[in-house]
C-alpha positions in Angstrom: -64.5 -7.1 -60.9 -67.4 -4.7 -60.2 -67.2 -2.0 -57.5 -69.4 -2.4 -54.6 -70.3 -0.3 -51.6 -72.8 -0.5 -48.8 -76.0 1.0 -50.0 -74.8 1.2 -53.6 -77.8 -0.9 -54.7 -80.7 1.0 -53.0 -79.1 4.1 -52.0 -79.4 3.1 -48.4 -76.7 5.0 -46.2 -75.4 1.8 -44.5 -72.0 3.3 -43.3 -73.8 6.3 -41.7 -76.4 4.1 -40.1 -73.8 1.5 -38.8 -71.5 4.4 -37.6 -74.3 5.9 -35.6 -75.4 2.6 -34.1 -71.8 1.7 -33.2 -71.2 5.1 -31.6 -74.0 4.3 -29.2 -72.7 0.7 -28.7 -69.1 2.0 -27.9 -70.1 4.4 -25.2 -68.7 2.1 -22.5 -65.2 2.2 -23.9 -64.9 5.7 -22.4 -65.4 4.1 -18.9 -62.6 1.7 -19.5 -60.4 4.6 -20.6 -61.2 6.7 -17.6 -60.4 3.8 -15.3 -57.0 3.2 -16.9 -56.3 7.0 -16.7 -57.2 7.1 -13.0 -55.0 4.0 -12.3 -52.1 5.4 -14.3 -52.3 8.7 -12.4 -52.1 6.9 -9.1 -49.2 4.7 -10.5 -47.3 8.0 -11.5 -48.0 9.4 -8.1 -46.5 6.4 -6.4 -43.6 6.7 -8.7 -43.1 10.2 -7.4 -43.2 9.0 -3.8 -40.8 6.2 -4.5 -38.3 8.6 -6.2 -38.5 10.9 -3.3 -38.0 8.1 -0.8 -35.0 6.9 -2.9 -33.5 10.4 -2.9 -34.0 10.5 0.9 -32.1 7.2 1.3 -29.3 8.6 -0.8 -29.1 11.6 1.5 -28.8 9.3 4.5 -25.8 7.5 3.0 -23.2 10.0 4.3 -24.7 10.3 7.7 -24.9 6.5 7.9 -21.2 6.2 7.5 -19.0 6.4 10.7 -16.2 7.7 8.5 -18.1 10.9 8.1 -17.7 11.8 11.6 -14.0 11.5 11.6 -14.6 14.8 9.9 -11.1 16.0 9.8 -9.3 18.0 7.0 -5.7 18.5 6.2 -3.9 21.6 4.9 -0.3 21.4 3.6 1.9 24.5 3.8 3.5 23.5 0.5 1.6 21.1 -1.7 4.6 20.6 -3.9 6.4 18.8 -1.0 3.5 16.8 0.4 -0.2 16.5 0.8 -2.2 14.7 3.6 -5.4 12.8 3.9 -7.1 12.3 7.3 -8.9 9.2 8.0 -10.3 7.2 11.0 -8.3 7.8 14.2 -6.8 11.0 13.2 -6.8 13.9 15.6 -6.5 17.6 15.2 -2.9 19.1 15.4 -0.1 21.0 13.6 3.0 19.3 12.4 6.3 20.6 11.2 7.7 18.3 8.6 11.1 18.1 6.9 11.5 15.6 3.9 15.1 14.7 3.5 14.9 11.6 1.2 12.4 10.0 -1.2 11.9 6.3 -1.5 13.2 4.6 -4.6 13.6 1.1 -6.0 17.0 -0.6 -6.6 18.1 -0.9 -10.2 21.0 -3.2 -11.4 22.6 -3.5 -14.7 24.9 -5.9 -16.4 27.9 -5.2 -18.4 27.6 -4.5 -22.0 26.9 -7.3 -24.6 27.4 -7.2 -28.3 24.1 -9.0 -29.0 20.8 -9.6 -27.4 20.3 -13.0 -29.0 23.8 -14.6 -28.6 24.0 -17.6 -26.2 25.7 -16.6 -23.0 25.5 -19.7 -20.8 26.5 -23.3 -21.7 23.0 -24.5 -22.1 22.6 -26.4 -18.9 19.5 -25.6 -16.9 20.3 -22.7 -14.5 18.3 -21.1 -11.7 18.3 -17.5 -10.5 17.0 -16.9 -7.0 15.8 -13.3 -6.2 15.8 -12.5 -2.4 14.8 -9.1 -1.0 16.1 -7.4 2.1 18.3 -4.8 3.7 21.8 -4.0 3.1 23.5 -3.8 6.4 26.6 -1.9 7.6 29.3 -0.5 5.2 28.5 2.0 2.5 27.8 2.2 -1.2 30.5 4.0 -3.1 34.2 3.8 -3.9 37.5 4.0 -2.0 40.4 6.2 -3.2 44.0 5.5 -2.5 46.3 7.2 0.0 47.3 10.6 -1.2 50.7 10.7 -2.8 53.8 12.5 -1.5 53.5 15.2 -4.0 49.9 16.0 -2.8 51.0 15.9 0.8 53.8 18.4 -0.1 52.0 20.8 -2.5 48.4 20.1 -2.4 45.8 19.3 -5.1 45.7 22.0 -8.0 42.4 23.6 -8.7 40.4 21.8 -11.4 42.0 18.5 -10.7 38.8 16.8 -9.4 35.0 16.8 -10.2 32.3 14.5 -8.8 29.1 13.9 -10.8 29.9 16.9 -12.9 30.5 19.3 -10.1 34.0 20.8 -9.7 35.5 20.4 -6.2 37.4 23.4 -5.0 41.0 22.2 -4.2 44.3 24.1 -4.0 47.7 24.2 -2.4 46.2 23.8 1.0 44.3 20.5 0.1 47.2 18.2 1.3 45.4 15.6 3.5 42.4 13.3 3.2 40.9 15.3 5.9 41.0 18.5 3.8 40.0 16.8 0.7 36.9 15.2 2.4 36.0 18.7 3.6 36.3 20.0 0.1 34.1 17.3 -1.2 31.4 17.6 1.4 31.1 21.3 0.7 29.5 20.3 -2.6 27.3 17.4 -1.3 24.0 19.2 -2.0 25.1 19.3 -5.7 26.9 15.9 -6.0 24.8 13.7 -3.7 28.1 12.3 -2.5 29.6 12.3 1.0 33.3 11.8 1.5 34.9 10.3 4.7 38.7 10.4 5.2 40.3 7.3 6.2 42.4 6.9 9.3 46.0 7.9 8.7 48.6 5.5 10.1 52.3 5.4 10.0 53.8 2.3 8.2 54.2 -0.7 10.4 57.8 -1.1 9.5 58.8 2.4 10.4 59.6 1.8 14.0 60.0 -2.0 13.9 63.8 -1.8 13.6 64.3 1.4 15.7 67.7 1.3 17.4 69.0 3.2 20.4 70.2 6.7 19.2 73.7 7.6 20.0 74.8 11.3 19.5 78.5 12.3 19.7 81.0 14.9 18.5 78.7 18.0 18.8 75.9 16.5 16.8 72.2 16.8 17.7 69.1 14.6 17.1 65.4 15.2 17.6 62.3 13.0 16.8 59.0 14.7 16.2 55.6 13.3 15.2 53.0 15.7 13.8 55.1 18.7 14.9 55.3 17.3 18.6 58.7 16.7 19.7 59.1 13.2 21.3 62.8 13.0 22.1 66.0 15.1 21.5 69.7 14.9 22.4 72.8 16.9 21.8 75.1 14.2 23.1 74.6 10.9 24.7 72.1 8.1 24.1 68.3 8.0 23.4 67.1 4.5 24.1 63.9 3.0 22.8 62.7 3.0 26.5 63.3 6.7 26.6 61.1 7.2 23.5 58.3 4.9 25.1 58.5 6.9 28.4 58.3 10.1 26.5 55.1 8.9 24.7 53.6 8.0 28.1 54.3 11.4 29.6 51.5 13.8 30.1 52.9 16.6 28.1 53.6 14.5 25.0 50.3 12.7 25.3 48.3 15.9 25.5 50.2 17.5 22.6 49.6 14.6 20.4 46.0 14.5 21.3 45.7 18.1 20.4 47.0 17.1 17.0 44.4 14.4 16.8 47.1 11.8 16.8 46.8 8.5 18.9 49.7 6.2 19.7 49.5 2.4 19.8 52.3 -0.2 20.5 55.8 0.7 21.7 59.4 0.5 20.7 59.9 -2.3 23.1 57.3 -4.5 21.2 58.4 -3.3 17.9 55.0 -2.2 16.9 55.0 1.5 17.6 52.4 3.4 15.3 50.8 6.7 15.1 47.2 7.2 13.9 45.1 10.1 12.9 41.5 9.1 12.8 40.3 12.3 11.0 42.5 11.7 8.0 45.1 14.4 8.8 48.7 13.9 7.5 51.2 12.6 10.1 54.8 13.8 9.5 57.5 11.8 11.3 60.8 13.6 11.3 64.2 12.8 12.6 66.2 16.1 12.6 70.0 15.4 12.6 72.7 18.1 12.8 76.2 16.7 12.7 77.8 20.0 13.7 80.9 21.7 12.5 83.4 19.3 14.1 82.2 16.1 12.4 80.0 14.7 14.9 77.9 11.6 14.4 74.3 10.2 15.0 73.6 6.5 14.8 70.5 4.5 15.3 66.8 5.6 15.2 64.8 4.5 12.2 68.1 3.7 10.4 68.6 0.8 12.8 70.9 0.0 15.6 74.4 1.1 15.1 73.8 2.5 11.7 74.4 6.1 10.7 71.4 8.4 10.6 71.6 11.4 8.5 68.0 12.4 9.3 64.7 11.4 7.8 61.3 12.7 7.0 58.1 10.7 6.2 54.5 12.0 5.7 51.9 9.3 6.3 48.6 10.0 4.4 45.2 8.5 3.9 42.6 8.3 1.1 38.9 9.1 1.1 35.9 6.9 0.6 33.1 8.3 -1.5 29.5 7.4 -0.5 26.4 8.0 -2.7 23.4 9.3 -0.9 21.0 7.5 -3.2 23.1 4.3 -4.1 23.8 5.5 -7.6 27.1 5.3 -9.5 29.6 8.1 -8.7 31.2 9.8 -11.7 34.8 10.9 -11.0 36.3 13.4 -13.4 38.7 16.6 -13.5 42.1 17.2 -14.9 44.0 15.0 -12.4 41.7 12.9 -10.1 44.8 10.8 -9.3 46.1 13.6 -7.3 43.1 12.9 -5.0 43.7 9.2 -5.0 40.7 8.6 -7.2 40.4 7.0 -10.7 38.4 8.8 -13.4 35.1 7.1 -14.6 32.0 5.8 -13.0 32.2 3.6 -10.0 30.3 2.4 -7.0 29.7 -0.9 -5.1 28.8 -2.0 -1.5 31.9 -1.9 0.7 32.1 -4.0 3.8 28.3 -4.6 3.8 26.1 -7.4 4.6 22.6 -8.6 3.5 19.6 -9.3 5.8 16.7 -10.9 4.0 13.2 -9.6 4.8 11.0 -12.6 5.4 7.8 -10.6 4.8 8.8 -10.3 1.0 8.5 -13.4 -1.1 11.6 -14.7 -2.9 11.4 -16.1 -6.2 13.2 -18.5 -8.6 13.6 -18.2 -12.3 14.8 -21.1 -14.3 16.7 -20.6 -17.4 16.5 -23.4 -19.9 18.8 -23.5 -23.1 16.5 -21.2 -25.0 16.5 -18.6 -22.2 20.3 -18.1 -22.0 20.6 -15.0 -24.3 20.2 -11.5 -23.0 16.7 -11.3 -24.3 15.9 -14.8 -23.2 16.9 -14.1 -19.6 14.9 -10.8 -19.7 11.7 -12.8 -20.9 12.2 -15.6 -18.3 12.6 -13.1 -15.4 9.5 -11.1 -16.4 7.4 -14.2 -17.0 8.3 -15.7 -13.6 6.8 -12.6 -11.9 9.2 -12.7 -9.0 9.0 -9.1 -7.9 11.4 -7.5 -10.4 11.2 -6.1 -14.0 13.9 -6.8 -16.6 14.5 -4.6 -19.6 17.3 -4.2 -22.2 18.9 -0.8 -22.9 21.5 0.1 -25.3 24.2 2.7 -24.7 25.4 3.0 -28.4 28.8 1.6 -27.7 30.5 -1.4 -29.3 29.0 -3.7 -26.7 25.8 -1.6 -26.2 23.3 -4.0 -24.7 22.7 -4.0 -21.0 20.1 -6.1 -19.0 18.6 -3.9 -16.4 16.8 -5.5 -13.4 14.7 -3.3 -11.2 12.8 -4.2 -8.0 9.1 -3.6 -8.3 9.1 -2.2 -4.8 10.6 0.9 -3.4 12.1 1.0 0.2 15.4 0.1 1.9 14.1 -3.4 2.6 13.6 -4.2 -1.1 17.4 -4.5 -2.0 18.1 -7.5 -4.1 20.3 -10.5 -3.7 20.6 -12.6 -6.8 22.0 -16.1 -6.5 22.9 -18.3 -9.5 22.8 -22.0 -9.1 22.7 -25.1 -11.2 19.7 -27.5 -11.6 19.3 -31.1 -11.0 22.5 -31.2 -8.8 24.7 -29.5 -11.4 27.0 -26.5 -10.6 26.1 -23.0 -11.6 27.0 -21.9 -15.1 30.1 -19.8 -14.8 29.2 -17.4 -17.6 25.7 -16.6 -16.2 27.0 -16.4 -12.7 29.7 -13.8 -13.9 26.9 -11.8 -15.5 24.1 -11.8 -12.9 25.3 -12.9 -9.5 24.8 -10.0 -6.9 25.4 -10.1 -3.3 25.8 -6.8 -1.3 28.0 -8.9 1.1 30.0 -10.6 -1.6 30.4 -10.8 -5.4 28.7 -7.9 -7.2 28.8 -8.8 -10.9 25.9 -6.3 -11.6 26.4 -2.6 -11.4 23.9 -0.7 -9.1 22.6 2.4 -10.8 20.0 3.2 -8.3 19.9 2.1 -4.6 16.9 0.9 -2.6 16.0 3.6 -0.1 13.1 4.7 2.2 11.3 8.1 2.3 12.8 9.9 5.3 11.4 12.8 7.1 11.2 14.3 10.6 7.9 15.0 12.1 8.1 17.6 14.8 11.7 16.6 15.3 10.9 12.8 15.3 12.5 10.6 12.6 10.1 8.8 10.4 10.8 6.4 7.5 8.6 4.7 5.0 9.2 2.2 2.1 7.2 4.3 -0.3 6.5 7.9 -0.9 3.1 7.3 0.8 3.7 7.5 4.6 1.0 6.0 6.7 0.3 6.8 10.3 3.4 8.8 11.0 0.6 11.0 12.3 -2.2 8.5 13.5 -5.0 8.2 11.0 -3.2 10.5 8.5 -1.8 9.3 5.2 1.0 11.6 3.6 1.7 11.7 -0.1 5.3 12.9 -0.3 6.4 14.4 -3.5 9.8 16.3 -3.0 12.3 17.2 -0.5 11.9 20.3 1.7 10.4 21.8 4.8 6.6 22.4 5.2 3.8 22.2 7.7 0.7 20.0 7.8 -2.3 21.1 9.8 -5.1 18.6 10.7 -8.2 20.2 11.8 -12.0 19.3 12.4 -13.9 19.6 9.2 -17.2 20.6 10.7 -18.5 21.5 7.3 -18.7 17.8 6.3 -21.1 17.1 9.1 -23.0 20.2 8.7 -23.4 19.7 5.0 -24.5 16.1 5.6 -27.1 17.1 8.2 -28.5 19.9 5.9 -28.8 17.5 2.9 -30.7 15.0 5.3 -33.2 17.6 6.3 -33.7 18.9 2.8 -34.2 15.3 1.6 -36.8 14.7 4.4 -38.7 17.9 3.6 -38.8 17.0 -0.1 -40.3 13.6 0.6 -42.7 15.0 3.1 -43.7 17.7 0.6 -44.2 15.2 -2.2 -46.5 13.0 -0.1 -48.4 16.0 1.3 -49.0 17.3 -2.2 -50.1 14.0 -3.7 -52.6 13.3 -0.8 -54.1 16.9 -0.5 -57.5 18.2 -1.2 -58.1 21.6 -2.9 -61.1 23.2 -1.2 -61.2 26.0 -3.8 -61.4 23.6 -6.8 -63.0 20.9 -4.8 -60.6 18.4 -6.4 -58.4 15.9 -4.6 -54.8 14.9 -5.5 -54.0 11.6 -7.1 -53.4 9.8 -3.7 -56.0 11.7 -1.6 -57.0 9.6 1.4 -54.3 6.9 0.5 -53.6 5.3 3.8 -50.4 3.6 2.6 -48.7 6.8 1.7 -50.0 8.6 4.8 -48.4 5.6 6.7 -45.0 6.4 5.1 -45.3 10.0 6.3 -46.3 9.1 9.8 -43.7 6.3 10.2 -41.0 8.7 9.2 -42.2 11.4 11.7 -42.5 8.8 14.4 -38.9 7.5 13.8 -37.5 11.0 13.9 -39.1 11.6 17.3 -37.7 8.7 19.0 -34.5 8.6 21.3 -31.4 6.7 20.0 -30.6 3.8 22.4 -27.3 2.3 23.2 -25.3 5.5 23.2 -22.9 6.3 26.0 -22.6 10.0 25.1 -24.6 13.1 25.7 -26.5 13.2 22.4 -29.6 11.0 22.0 -32.2 13.2 20.2 -32.3 15.3 17.1 -33.4 18.4 19.0 -30.1 18.3 20.8 -28.3 19.2 17.5 -30.8 21.7 16.5 -33.1 19.7 14.2 -36.9 20.1 15.1 -40.3 19.8 13.4 -42.1 23.0 12.2 -45.9 23.6 12.3 -46.2 22.6 8.7 -44.6 19.1 9.3 -41.3 20.1 7.8 -37.8 19.9 9.5 -35.7 22.9 10.2 -32.1 23.2 11.4 -30.9 25.7 14.0 -27.4 26.2 12.7 -26.1 27.8 15.9 -27.3 24.8 18.0 -25.9 22.4 15.4 -22.5 24.1 15.4 -22.4 24.1 19.3 -23.1 20.4 19.3 -20.4 19.6 16.7 -17.9 21.8 18.6 -18.6 20.6 22.1 -19.6 17.0 21.5 -17.8 16.0 18.4 -17.1 12.5 19.7 -20.8 11.7 20.3 -22.4 13.1 17.0 -21.5 10.1 14.9 -23.4 7.7 17.1 -26.6 9.9 16.9 -26.8 9.2 13.2 -24.7 6.1 12.1 -24.7 2.6 13.4 -21.7 2.5 15.7 -20.0 -0.3 17.7 -17.0 -0.3 20.0 -15.3 -2.6 22.3 -13.9 -1.5 25.7 -10.9 -3.9 25.4 -8.4 -2.2 23.1 -7.2 -5.6 21.9 -10.6 -6.4 20.5 -12.0 -4.7 17.3 -15.6 -4.3 16.3 -16.0 -5.5 12.7 -19.6 -5.2 11.7 -23.3 -5.7 12.8 -26.4 -6.6 10.8 -30.1 -5.3 10.6 -30.8 -7.8 13.3 -28.5 -6.4 15.9 -30.3 -4.6 18.7 -28.8 -1.5 20.4 -27.1 -2.2 23.8 -24.1 -3.2 25.8 -22.9 -6.9 25.7 -20.4 -8.6 27.8 -17.5 -10.4 26.0 -15.9 -13.5 27.5 -13.2 -15.5 25.7 -12.7 -19.2 26.7 -10.2 -20.1 24.0 -7.9 -17.9 21.9 -7.6 -18.7 18.2 -4.3 -20.4 17.2 -2.3 -21.1 14.0 -1.3 -24.5 12.5 2.4 -24.7 13.1 5.5 -26.8 13.3 8.3 -26.0 15.9 11.7 -27.5 15.9 12.1 -29.8 18.8 15.5 -28.3 19.7 17.1 -24.9 19.4 18.7 -23.8 16.1 22.2 -23.1 17.3 25.0 -22.0 15.0 24.8 -21.7 11.2 22.5 -24.0 9.2 23.8 -24.9 5.7 21.2 -25.5 3.0 22.6 -27.5 0.1 22.2 -26.7 -3.5 19.0 -28.1 -5.2 17.1 -28.4 -2.0 13.4 -28.8 -2.5 10.8 -29.4 0.2 7.0 -30.3 -0.2 4.9 -27.9 1.8 1.3 -28.6 2.6 -0.5 -25.6 3.7 -4.1 -25.1 4.9 -5.2 -28.4 3.4 -8.9 -28.9 3.1 -11.2 -32.1 3.6 -11.6 -33.5 1.1 -8.0 -32.6 0.1 -7.1 -30.0 -2.6 -4.2 -30.7 -4.8 -3.2 -27.0 -5.0 -2.6 -26.9 -1.3 0.5 -29.1 -1.8 3.5 -27.4 -3.5 7.1 -28.2 -4.0 9.2 -25.2 -2.7 12.8 -24.6 -3.9 14.9 -23.6 -0.7 17.8 -21.3 -1.6 21.3 -22.7 -0.9 23.4 -20.9 1.6 24.6 -20.8 5.2 22.1 -19.0 7.6 22.0 -18.1 11.2 18.6 -18.7 12.9 17.2 -15.2 12.1 18.3 -15.4 8.5 17.0 -19.0 8.2 13.5 -18.0 9.5 13.4 -15.1 7.0 14.6 -17.2 4.1 11.9 -20.0 4.7 9.1 -17.5 5.1 10.1 -15.7 1.9 10.6 -18.8 -0.1 7.3 -20.5 0.7 5.3 -17.3 0.2 6.9 -16.8 -3.1 5.0 -19.7 -4.5 2.4 -18.4 -7.1 -0.2 -21.0 -6.3 -0.2 -20.3 -2.6 -0.1 -16.6 -3.1 -3.1 -16.9 -5.5 -5.1 -18.7 -2.9 -4.2 -16.3 -0.2 -2.2 -18.9 1.7 0.9 -17.8 3.4 3.3 -18.6 6.3 5.0 -16.8 9.1 8.2 -17.7 10.9 9.6 -16.9 14.4 12.4 -17.8 16.7 11.6 -17.9 20.4 13.8 -17.0 23.3 15.2 -20.6 23.5 16.2 -20.5 19.8 13.4 -22.8 18.6 12.3 -22.0 15.0 8.4 -22.1 14.4 7.0 -22.2 10.8 3.2 -21.5 11.0 0.2 -20.8 8.6 -0.7 -17.1 8.7 -4.3 -18.2 8.9 -6.0 -18.9 12.3 -8.6 -21.4 13.1 -9.5 -25.0 12.4 -8.7 -24.7 8.8 -5.1 -23.5 9.6 -2.5 -26.3 9.1 1.0 -27.0 7.7 3.3 -29.9 7.2 6.8 -30.1 5.5 8.5 -33.0 3.8 11.9 -33.1 2.2 12.3 -34.1 -1.5 15.8 -33.3 -2.4 19.0 -31.8 -0.9 18.9 -30.7 2.8 16.3 -32.8 4.8 13.6 -31.1 6.8 14.9 -32.9 10.0 18.1 -30.8 9.8 16.1 -27.8 10.7 12.9 -29.1 12.6 14.1 -32.4 13.9 11.2 -35.0 14.4 8.7 -32.2 15.3 5.0 -33.0 15.0 2.8 -30.3 13.3 -0.1 -28.8 15.3 -3.5 -27.9 13.8 -5.0 -24.4 14.5 -8.1 -23.7 16.6 -10.9 -21.2 16.4 -11.6 -18.6 19.0 -14.3 -19.6 21.5 -16.4 -17.4 23.8 -19.7 -15.6 24.5 -21.2 -12.3 23.5 -23.9 -11.1 25.8 -23.8 -14.2 27.7 -24.6 -16.4 24.8 -22.2 -18.8 23.1 -20.9 -17.2 19.9 -19.5 -18.8 16.7 -15.8 -18.7 16.2 -14.0 -18.7 12.8 -10.4 -18.2 13.1 -10.0 -14.8 15.2 -13.5 -13.7 14.4 -16.3 -14.2 16.9 -19.8 -13.7 15.7 -22.8 -13.3 18.1 -25.4 -16.1 18.0 -28.4 -15.9 15.8 -31.6 -15.1 17.7 -29.7 -13.3 20.4 -30.0 -9.6 21.0 -26.4 -9.1 19.8 -27.0 -11.1 16.6 -24.8 -9.9 13.7 -22.1 -8.4 15.8 -18.8 -9.7 14.7 -15.6 -9.1 16.8 -11.9 -9.8 15.9 -10.0 -11.2 18.9 -6.4 -10.9 17.7 -4.5 -10.7 21.1 -5.0 -10.8 24.8 -5.8 -13.5 27.1 -8.9 -15.7 28.0 -11.6 -14.6 30.5 -13.7 -11.5 30.9 -12.7 -9.1 28.1 -15.0 -6.1 28.9 -18.0 -5.4 26.7 -19.1 -4.2 23.2 -21.5 -1.4 22.9 -23.7 -0.9 19.7 -26.1 1.8 18.8 -28.3 2.5 15.8 -28.4 6.1 14.9 -31.2 8.0 13.1 -29.6 7.7 9.7 -29.1 3.9 10.1 -32.7 3.4 11.4 -34.3 5.6 8.7 -32.3 3.8 5.9 -33.8 0.4 7.0 -37.2 1.9 7.4 -37.0 3.7 4.0 -36.0 0.4 2.4 -39.3 -1.2 3.6 -41.3 1.5 1.7 -40.0 0.5 -1.8 -39.1 -2.6 -3.7 -40.7 -6.0 -3.7 -43.4 -6.7 -1.1 -43.1 -3.2 0.3 -45.8 -0.7 0.9 -45.4 1.0 -2.4 -44.4 -2.0 -4.1 -47.7 -3.8 -3.2 -49.7 -0.7 -4.3 -48.0 -0.4 -7.6 -48.4 -4.1 -8.3 -52.1 -3.9 -7.5 -52.4 -0.8 -9.9 -50.5 -2.6 -12.6 -52.7 -5.6 -12.2 -55.9 -3.4 -12.3 -54.6 -1.6 -15.5 -53.9 -5.0 -17.1 -57.4 -6.3 -16.1 -59.2 -3.2 -17.4 -57.1 -3.6 -20.7 -58.3 -7.2 -20.9 -61.9 -6.1 -20.4 -61.6 -3.4 -22.9 -60.2 -5.7 -25.4 -63.0 -8.2 -24.9 -65.5 -5.5 -25.3 -63.8 -4.2 -28.4 -64.0 -7.7 -29.8 -67.8 -7.7 -29.1 -68.2 -4.4 -30.8 -66.5 -5.8 -33.9 -68.9 -8.6 -34.0 -72.0 -6.3 -33.4 -70.7 -4.0 -36.2 -70.4 -7.0 -38.5 -74.0 -8.1 -37.7 -75.2 -4.6 -38.3 -73.4 -4.4 -41.6 -74.7 -7.8 -42.6 -78.4 -6.9 -41.8 -78.2 -3.6 -43.5 -76.6 -5.0 -46.5 -79.3 -7.6 -46.7 -81.8 -4.8 -46.4 -80.1 -2.9 -49.1 -80.1 -6.0 -51.4 -83.8 -6.5 -50.7 -84.6 -2.8 -51.4 -82.5 -2.8 -54.5 -84.5 -5.9 -55.7 -87.7 -4.3 -54.9 -86.6 -1.1 -56.7 -85.7 -3.2 -59.8 -89.1 -4.9 -59.8 -90.8 -1.5 -59.2 -89.0 -0.2 -62.3 -89.8 -3.3 -64.4 -93.5 -3.0 -63.4 -93.6 0.7 -64.1 -92.0 0.2 -67.5 -94.6 -2.8 -68.3 -97.6 -0.7 -67.0 -96.4 2.3 -69.1 -96.2 0.0 -72.2 -99.5 -1.5 -71.7 -101.0 2.0 -71.4 -99.3 3.1 -74.6 -100.5 0.1 -76.5 -104.1 0.3 -75.1 
């Protein structure tokens, strides 16, 4: 292929000619580029304004939050003990706090098993029911036996006893339960154990056969109790009545009382006994001296007419050890039996009861055949999600494996009761019951290693308890995070810096947006050039609207602050804002309760039983009267007669509960509930039903729950926890104890919504929430009416502070259909239009260039042909001339 180029034939400079011609044709492209650059410059300027407005909105966020104006801070004297966080409702003050106990969860363990996979039960389906509540009465610990005669005589040798690894200081003087308890309690801080001496009592049989005492032949007899002489004779008779009379005399009574000994019964009724409530030993002695001439003494404790050569008996008591935290007590030492205690680890609930907490859901775990090994039980419990966690630990012994069950919640009301029952009408599996049954008031087959307990502290001398280590509202509006025991202080004070910083940030952000707008709309007289948005009315409008809003007075406030100038914020000559820090600090100090309303949207109800929930952008500032014509109610069923006496729920009782059913009906609103077997009084029955129903996973997942109560007449009410027309409940028996046993033929009642007016206009009720009508001045106000009565309920006041109003105003400047949004949309459209026009013109230039090239190429071809002809003719003429 031959090489070709424009002008190669004739030497004509086609490219140069076309290039020069196209340069002239392309001149209008510069205009398009200049237009695009101008539009893009404006677009970038609007972007800067938009960014400045967004920054301004961000600075308003803190000032627009009512929480900012609680503005309290806390300072702990010892952060290792506790820290505090102040919230809404907190007030300034200083508090002395002593933490004496930390909350913990109950933990129970089984006896050791040789295998984790070996079958434990017989294979029949078995159920475990977990209930949570409080252990009532009694104590957790272990009881010792009465001290022996050798201890009463010579005491407990040093080193004989240790508790939880701490040696107890005993000796020859430690002869009674009272003295032993005192020695143990001297080490309570180290052991975590408190000892209580039992009451010492003389044996019932000691005086039951007491006979008249006859003293003859120069003999003598004296009866003394605890070192107090009751009766004595050197000849004659001491009758039982004489003894009774002596015990009723003032001298003997006072002497026995001084020795902490009380008397009950009498010789006459054959039940005379002496008791020392503090655990002191009681020595009963009959001193007999027969004399040198062979006298005699008959009767007394030896029996009527029988010879009495004298006697001495020391009655003793034992001690009961109580664990402060409900953990096992380890007894050791060289001879703990001398203290009436057995070496080893021990502890259980003694003389205690169990009161179920109805607010905590109970749960049932079903053990099928595959679940009846240690690991199968563990997995079944964890899968059931009943509020406990099961694990297996090994202690390295011959039977090392223990199932450990721990409550997921801390607090004294989270103690567990575990019931084992059969399924389908069958009895409980004996082996599983012997492994897992636990009732603080009954059989305790599991061993408690950690007791459920609350955090306990005193606040300025007032006792406070909490189910967790987070203590809420012991000080109103303050949350305490408790970490350890000890004394400290907590100071709650006004955090004026929070408000000051928020105000200064707001002023700075306004000045930044004002400066940005001013710089982008300015004209430089020296250079005679205008900024990108010079003369732009839209941007100037933003600036003027902000200034106008800042100069208005806030309406709807009942306090003293209604303008920015009152808190030291004022415009300067250059249009910027400045803060007078002295004036601001004075306003914060003297009108702290009013400053929040000056900036944020605030609402409050004059009736303390009505809470202000929220407002909307449509809500207008003002004061609106509230009138309630009907209170909201719950769907419920109430027994038609009092629940009197104990109610027995049979094994395998199941009720179908329909809760908050919808229209059309929803299947998940109907659930079969297993009702734990047992005998309950009315209070226990109410707690058990609430806990059992609320333990249903489907109800719980949907947020459906029930409440129970017993009125003054003893009637039991089961109600939906929801209020309003969607609140309803019904119960039907399936197996076991019938519903009629508890509720009789009671008919369920459906709940109702609250009804009333806000600002004199009928409002919309939804449960306990009342929302002001659309179109009314109060539109958007939502109130919660949770208690009180019908009728006039005061008023609700609403104000829109500067930050709230400016936030809404700033929102209108940016985004879709806003001032800046419309401008940027127009510019983008113009840029696109110019680009389209430029592309069309470029396409035209391409066509023109092609035409020019075609024309010049044709000319080049023609010239080339003519040059060829010229050359040919020249050659021919030269040849003719040569031949001529």
